[in-house]
Structure formats: C-alpha cells, structure tokens
C-alpha positions in Angstrom: -18.4 73.4 27.2 -17.0 71.3 24.4 -19.2 69.3 22.2 -18.8 65.6 21.6 -17.4 66.3 18.1 -14.7 68.7 19.5 -13.6 66.1 22.1 -13.2 63.4 19.4 -11.2 65.8 17.2 -8.8 66.8 20.1 -8.1 63.1 20.9 -7.4 62.4 17.3 -4.9 65.2 16.9 -3.2 64.3 20.2 -2.4 60.7 19.3 -1.9 61.1 15.5 0.3 64.1 14.9 3.0 63.8 17.5 6.6 64.2 16.5 8.5 61.0 15.9 11.1 60.0 18.5 14.5 59.7 16.9 16.1 56.3 17.0 19.4 55.9 19.0 22.6 55.5 17.1 23.0 51.9 16.1 25.6 49.9 18.0 28.2 48.1 16.0 27.7 44.4 16.7 30.6 42.5 18.2 31.8 39.1 17.1 29.5 36.7 18.9 32.3 34.4 20.0 34.8 37.0 21.2 33.6 36.8 24.8 34.3 33.1 24.9 37.6 32.9 23.2 40.2 30.9 25.2 43.8 30.2 24.9 44.4 27.1 22.8 44.9 23.9 24.9 47.7 21.3 24.3 46.7 17.7 23.4 47.7 16.4 26.8 45.1 18.7 28.5 42.4 17.6 26.1 43.2 13.9 26.7 43.1 14.4 30.5 39.7 16.2 30.3 38.3 13.4 28.0 39.5 10.8 30.5 37.8 12.6 33.4 34.5 12.7 31.4 34.7 9.0 30.7 35.4 8.2 34.3 32.4 10.3 35.5 30.2 8.6 33.0 31.3 5.2 34.2 30.7 6.2 37.8 27.2 7.3 36.9 26.4 4.0 35.1 27.7 2.0 38.1 25.5 4.1 40.4 22.5 3.5 38.3 23.2 -0.3 38.2 23.6 -0.3 42.0 20.3 1.4 42.4 18.6 -1.2 40.2 20.1 -4.0 42.3 18.9 -2.5 45.6 15.2 -2.6 44.8 13.1 -3.9 47.7 11.9 -6.8 45.5 11.8 -8.0 41.9 8.6 -9.0 40.1 8.6 -11.6 37.3 5.6 -13.3 35.7 5.8 -17.0 34.9 4.2 -18.6 31.8 2.0 -20.8 33.9 0.5 -18.0 35.9 -0.1 -14.2 35.5 0.6 -13.8 39.2 3.8 -11.9 39.9 6.7 -13.8 41.6 8.5 -11.8 44.3 12.0 -12.4 45.6 13.0 -10.0 48.4 16.5 -11.3 48.5 17.2 -12.0 44.8 17.3 -9.7 41.8 15.9 -11.6 38.9 18.0 -11.2 35.7 16.2 -13.5 33.3 14.2 -16.7 32.9 16.3 -19.8 32.0 13.8 -22.7 31.8 10.2 -23.7 32.5 9.2 -27.2 33.5 6.1 -29.1 34.6 6.6 -28.3 38.3 9.2 -25.5 38.4 10.6 -22.4 36.7 14.3 -21.7 36.7 15.5 -18.1 36.9 18.9 -16.5 36.5 19.4 -14.2 39.5 21.7 -12.0 41.6 22.0 -12.5 45.4 21.9 -9.2 47.1 23.6 -10.7 50.1 26.8 -10.6 48.1 26.9 -6.8 47.8 30.3 -6.7 49.7 31.8 -9.2 47.3 30.6 -7.2 44.3 32.3 -4.1 45.6 35.6 -5.9 45.9 35.6 -7.9 42.6 33.5 -5.5 40.5 31.5 -8.5 39.2 27.9 -9.6 39.9 27.6 -12.9 41.7 24.9 -14.9 39.8 22.9 -17.9 40.9 20.2 -20.1 39.5 16.8 -20.2 41.3 14.6 -23.2 40.8 11.1 -22.1 42.0 8.4 -24.8 42.3 5.1 -23.5 41.0 2.9 -22.6 44.1 -0.3 -23.7 42.4 1.2 -27.2 41.9 2.7 -27.5 45.4 0.4 -30.2 46.6 1.6 -32.8 49.1 3.4 -34.9 46.5 5.2 -31.9 44.9 6.3 -30.7 48.4 7.8 -34.1 49.0 9.7 -33.8 45.7 11.0 -30.3 46.7 12.1 -31.6 50.2 13.7 -34.7 48.7 15.6 -32.8 46.0 16.9 -30.4 48.7 18.1 -33.2 51.0 19.8 -35.0 48.1 21.6 -31.9 46.8 22.9 -31.1 50.3 24.8 -34.4 50.3 26.6 -33.8 47.0 29.9 -32.2 46.4 31.6 -33.1 43.1 33.1 -31.1 40.2 30.7 -32.6 37.7 27.5 -32.0 39.7 25.7 -28.6 40.1 26.5 -27.0 43.4 23.7 -26.5 46.0 23.8 -23.1 47.6 20.7 -23.1 49.8 16.9 -22.9 49.9 14.6 -19.8 50.0 10.8 -20.3 50.5 9.6 -22.6 47.7 12.9 -22.4 45.9 16.2 -24.2 45.6 19.3 -21.9 45.0 22.0 -23.4 42.8 25.2 -22.2 41.2 24.6 -20.5 37.9 26.2 -22.4 35.0 26.9 -20.0 32.1 27.1 -22.7 29.4 25.0 -24.9 27.1 23.0 -28.1 27.6 24.5 -31.1 25.9 21.5 -31.0 23.5 22.3 -27.6 22.3 26.0 -28.3 22.3 25.5 -31.3 19.9 23.2 -29.2 17.6 26.1 -26.9 16.9 28.4 -29.8 15.9 28.7 -31.4 12.4 26.0 -34.1 12.1 25.2 -33.4 15.7 27.9 -35.6 17.0 31.4 -35.4 18.5 34.7 -36.8 17.3 35.8 -39.6 19.6 38.6 -37.6 21.3 36.1 -35.0 22.5 33.4 -37.5 23.1 35.7 -39.4 25.4 36.4 -36.2 27.4 32.7 -35.4 27.8 31.5 -38.9 28.4 34.2 -39.6 31.1 33.0 -36.6 33.1 29.3 -37.7 32.9 30.4 -41.2 34.0 32.4 -39.8 36.9 29.4 -37.8 38.1 27.2 -40.9 37.9 29.8 -43.0 39.7 29.9 -40.4 42.5 26.1 -40.4 42.8 26.0 -44.2 43.1 28.8 -44.2 45.7 26.4 -42.0 47.8 23.5 -44.4 47.0 21.8 -41.7 45.0 20.2 -42.4 41.6 19.4 -39.7 39.2 16.7 -41.4 37.2 16.4 -38.6 34.6 19.8 -38.6 33.0 19.5 -37.1 29.5 21.2 -34.5 27.2 18.9 -31.7 28.5 20.1 -32.4 32.1 23.8 -32.0 31.3 25.5 -28.6 31.1 28.8 -27.9 29.4 30.9 -24.9 30.2 34.5 -24.7 28.8 34.5 -28.4 28.3 33.5 -29.1 31.9 30.4 -31.2 32.5 27.8 -30.5 35.2 24.9 -32.8 35.9 21.7 -30.9 36.8 18.0 -31.4 37.7 17.7 -33.8 40.6 13.9 -33.5 40.8 13.4 -37.3 40.2 16.5 -38.5 42.1 16.1 -41.2 44.7 18.0 -42.7 47.5 16.1 -46.0 47.1 17.9 -48.4 44.8 14.7 -50.4 44.3 12.3 -48.1 42.5 8.7 -48.7 41.5 7.4 -45.4 40.1 7.3 -44.9 36.3 9.5 -41.8 35.6 12.1 -40.4 33.4 12.3 -39.4 29.7 11.1 -42.3 27.4 14.1 -42.2 24.9 16.5 -42.7 27.8 14.4 -45.2 29.9 15.5 -48.8 30.4 13.3 -51.6 29.1 12.4 -52.8 32.6 10.9 -49.4 33.4 8.4 -49.8 30.6 7.2 -53.0 32.2 6.0 -50.9 35.2 7.5 -53.3 37.7 10.1 -52.6 40.5 13.5 -51.9 39.0 17.1 -51.1 40.0 17.7 -47.3 40.0 21.5 -47.9 39.5 20.9 -50.1 36.4 18.4 -47.6 35.0 21.1 -44.8 35.2 23.6 -47.1 33.5 21.2 -47.7 30.6 20.6 -43.9 30.3 24.4 -43.3 30.3 24.6 -45.8 27.3 21.9 -43.9 25.4 23.9 -40.7 26.0 27.2 -42.2 24.8 25.5 -43.5 21.7 23.9 -40.0 21.1 27.2 -38.3 21.5 29.0 -40.6 19.0 26.1 -41.0 16.4 24.1 -37.7 16.7 20.9 -39.5 17.6 19.4 -41.8 20.3 19.7 -45.5 19.6 16.0 -46.3 20.2 13.9 -43.5 18.6 10.1 -43.2 18.8 7.3 -40.7 19.0 5.7 -42.4 22.0 6.4 -45.1 24.6 5.1 -47.9 22.4 7.4 -47.0 19.5 10.4 -46.8 21.8 9.6 -50.2 23.3 9.3 -51.7 19.9 12.7 -50.2 18.9 14.3 -51.8 21.9 13.1 -55.3 21.0 15.4 -56.3 18.1 19.0 -57.3 18.7 21.0 -54.2 19.2 23.8 -53.5 16.6 26.4 -50.8 16.6 27.6 -48.7 13.6 31.0 -49.8 12.3 32.3 -46.2 12.5 32.4 -46.5 16.3 35.8 -47.6 17.6 36.1 -51.0 19.3 36.8 -49.3 22.7 33.4 -47.5 22.6 31.6 -50.5 21.1 32.7 -52.5 24.1 31.4 -49.9 26.5 28.1 -49.5 24.7 27.4 -53.3 24.7 27.9 -53.3 28.5 25.9 -50.2 29.1 22.9 -51.1 26.9 22.6 -54.7 27.8 18.9 -55.6 28.0 19.6 -57.9 30.9 19.9 -55.3 33.6 21.9 -57.7 35.8 24.8 -57.7 33.2 24.9 -53.9 32.9 28.0 -52.2 34.3 30.0 -49.0 34.1 
C-alpha cells in the first residue's frame, strides 16, 4: 500500500511533466472585407435606394403621428387648477390663452380623421373651456348666452362657431396675431393710413353686422381682434348681449364709454361705437386716447375737450369726432 507521500509525488509527476501538445499550423488570415465585396453600383441605383429609405422614414413618422392623435384622451393642466382636463374627442396641441373664466386651447378634432387622410393636413380648432370651479349659475348663463349668440353669426370678419362640447365652445382656429401684438411689431406701434383703413374697415363691417342682428359685443378691444393675412376676425363674445339697453358694468376700462362709468343703464350699440373709436385712434396713433392706470384716471382723461393730432388726415379726424362724441346720442358709424 502506498504511503501518503508516494500518492502526492505520483499526482505531481502526472500533471507537471506531460509532453506539450503541438500547436496547429497557423491559418493565413483573409482580408476581412473580402466576403462582403459587391459589384460597384451606378449612381441611379444609389439614388433610388436613398429615395426608398426617405419614403420609409416618412411613412414611419406619419404612423407615429397617427398613433399620437388616436389616444383615448388628452390630459392638460390649467394654470388655475392642478386637476387634469380631459377631452375624449379632441387632441390638445397647446394652450393659447387664459382668462378669468375660461382657458382657450389649440386642438385637433379626431372626428376629422377621414379629411386628414385626404388632405394630409391636420384640421385644427380652438376650444374655449370654462373653468369648472367657476361654473356657478351666473357663469353657466354666460356660457349658454355666448353659445346662443355665436350660433346666429356668419360673417367673414367674425370667428366661426363650430359647436359645443361639455363645458366648452369649439371655434375655428385662427393662426394669426391679436391686433395688440400686430401693432407692437409696427414702427411706433401704429399703422400707416392706407393699412389702417384696410384693418379698420373690416372691424367696422364686423360691428355693423353684429348690430344688424341686434347683438352688441361690449368688450371690443385690440386683444379681441385677430389678424391673419390682413383679414380681421372679431373674437371673444363672452360679454356680448342681445339687449340694447344694458345695465351691468363690464368691458375693458380703456375702451369703455363715459356713460358706462356712471353705472347707469346705457345703450350697447353706442358703447360699441365708442370702443371702435378708441381702436381707430390706437391704430393711427399707437396708443389709446384716454390712458389711465385705473377707472378714476381714465374718467378724468375723458373729461377735457377731445383734440386730435394734426398728423391724422381729415377723413379720419371726421370719423373719430363722430365715434368718440361724449354725447352718446350723436355717435354714429
């Protein structure tokens, strides 16, 4: 029997002194690219392949866009509330404006999918959503009244009404600028008389149409006038009324007629004419005629006799004197 020392020695000799295994003959490496070499292509084939790649890429992008538009709903948070706003029918694209009672969104109507496939363009709308936390009885009346008024209007210088959806009003989307922003981009924030006449005449036509329907805007101002490719659109009928004799104190102070500040019943038609005069002055001079930081300052600015800058032509001076007559019975378009 082997001892422990003999066993250890045998194992050591077995694994230590074996003959080395000879290495195989090295294989001469081939050129790495030889298996992939192709016949040279002509420029026409290369161009055709590149075109196919671009077309496949565009098809993929269109598919991704379509998937985005077909979500079950869109969530958007308003500045007044952290609660998400859901529109099952509409795909929200961006937020346009936030007001005291409502938020206006730019959106896509999913019901127009068939039209999108034909024209390859997305049909956009504007959604005016009244804030649900402010929808008390008075605000609900405003929403209902604005909807009923918009349904009656059909004029090239007035925003088009498309329908209602829950606590929202759906309108045409106007891809333009407010008159306020349009004037900011002009020298001295005013227009030359030729362009001023073109813009003003469209605003006046819109107001004349409203009055022919016995509808009174009551919040006519530069922020509520959109301009797209030199075409004017009147927007925001939240304060509009079908009662010519008005009693509520409303509007934007810089554009409000003197009789409104007296907080007595006033003629809605004459109030619109005054606001139109303020707008015309602003378009021609780059500022409102009766500036002020508050109601009191504006009222004081309206008291002195009104004078017009000499740079304004006689034609416009004549119109302004009739539009901005403090005696509302003498005001006329």
